[in-house]
C-alpha positions, 0 to 999 in steps of 0.5 A: 910181495910188496911191488905186487900190492903196489901194482894191484893197488894202482890198477884198482885206482885206475879202474874207477875213471875208466868205468866213467866212460860207460856211464859219461854225461851224455843224455842217456834213458831215464831220469833227467832232462828230456826236451821231447814233446809229449802228450799227457793224458789224465783223469781229475777229480773236482771239489766244486765251489759250494755256489756251483750247487753240484756235487763233486766228481770225476772228469778228464783232460789232456795236456800237450806240452814241451820243455824249454829249459831245464827248469820249465815246461810250457803246456797247453792243456783242455779238460772236461767235467759234468757234475750233477745235482738234484733237489725238490722244490717245495710248496708254502706247506713244505710239501714236494712239488717238483723235482729239478735235476741240474748239471754243470758241464765244465769245459776249460782250455789254458796255458799252463807254465810248469817250474821244476825243482829237479829232474831226476828220479822224483821231478817236483814242480810248480804250476801256473796257468791262464785260460778260459772256462765254459760254464753250461748249466742245464735244469730241468723240472720233473712234476708240478706245474714246470713238468718236463721244462728245461732251461739251459745256458753257457758262459765263457769266463777267465780261468787262472790256475795254481798249484803243485805236482810231480813226476815220476820217470818209468821208463824212457816212454812214459811216466807217472804224473800227479797234481793239485791245483786251484783253479779260479773261475769267473763264473756264475750260478743258477738259483733255481728253475724258474728264476734264473740269477747270474751273479758273475761271481769269482768261483774257486774249484779244487781239483787233482789230476792223475795221469801220464806222461808220454813223450813224442819221438826219439830221445835226443842225444848230446854226444860228449867227449870224454878224456882219461889220463892213465898214469905211465908208470903204471902202464910202462917201466921207466923208459920203456915203451911195452906195457906191463902185465898191470898195463896190459890189464889196465888197457883190457878194462878200458876196452870193455867200457868202451864197448859199453858205448857208442863213439866216433873214435879214439885219441891216444896221447903219449906224454913224458916228463922233462929228463932227458933230451927233446928227441928221446922224449918226443920218440918215447912218448909216441912209442908209448902211445902206438902201444896203447893203440896196439893194445887196444886194436888187440882188444877188439877197438877198430884200428880205423877209429883209433889215432896215437901221437906223442907229445914228449915233454911239450905239455907238462903238468910239473915243471923244473921250477916245480921240482926245484927242491928235489935233491936226488935223481929219485927225488926228481923222478918222483916229482915229475910223476904227473908228467908221465901220462897217456891220455885217451880221449873218446870222442862222440860218446853217446849210449849203446842201443 
């Protein structure tokens, strides 16, 4: 019963690193750094500077961007907003004379830098941008001496922006995005329909946007290699090369994990402790490596994708000097335990589609 319990516990301990094959650090779908170009259409609401003399309102825009690193995106961004207002001019006696309808059409284009704190399931960022903004103002009078008179003008000005936002990945092909920013506009204003006054003063608008991020093209996937170390004392009896029942179960689990990923190939390396001759240990490690290889083939791994090689006692993890204090053969065997191992390296791992 004690032996069975130890074998079962060993199998459970080994199962943990094996599952890492299916959950390895290749760049897979979902949250994380994604270096694809993207487009980001969005709706926006503007709280206009009071000096614009227009109502707050809705607009929209589009950003085209590219992540340049884990922490930084660069975007080209354009927006359009058409805000309006109406008021009534009165005569000297306070009687309404003329109704004025005004609009302020704002088009801006600029370059933004997004500075990310995280690329996980919630991706907060700060932003800063510069560009140009066109203010196009039109005023039309209805009634009175100026009935039907419309005047308009436009001007390009410097624009700067500061803000913060976040991105929440939904799938590998779409994310939700929201941000708030303060836009600085070296703009101008119109005071009335008959006497235009250009102030060239700095205006400040507060803007909130909400939209989606849509990546373009297939996501780049980086192939990685992963090595899993299996204890030979769990796979084999001492000085034996045939798999124990626990060893068979361990390799079965390993093969199932392999099936959850794509990979280029598998290398199996056998290692022994320094007890015994060099020739014996080299032959034993080679037989053990090939036994593991054959079991993987039995479990469905293509034979032409697996290589096996024994290294004997040439790559010790624990040296004789480390075990000099061992007073018996049993103690020495136990001390040398980390040397008795099979290392399985899976090359070119990528997620299975």
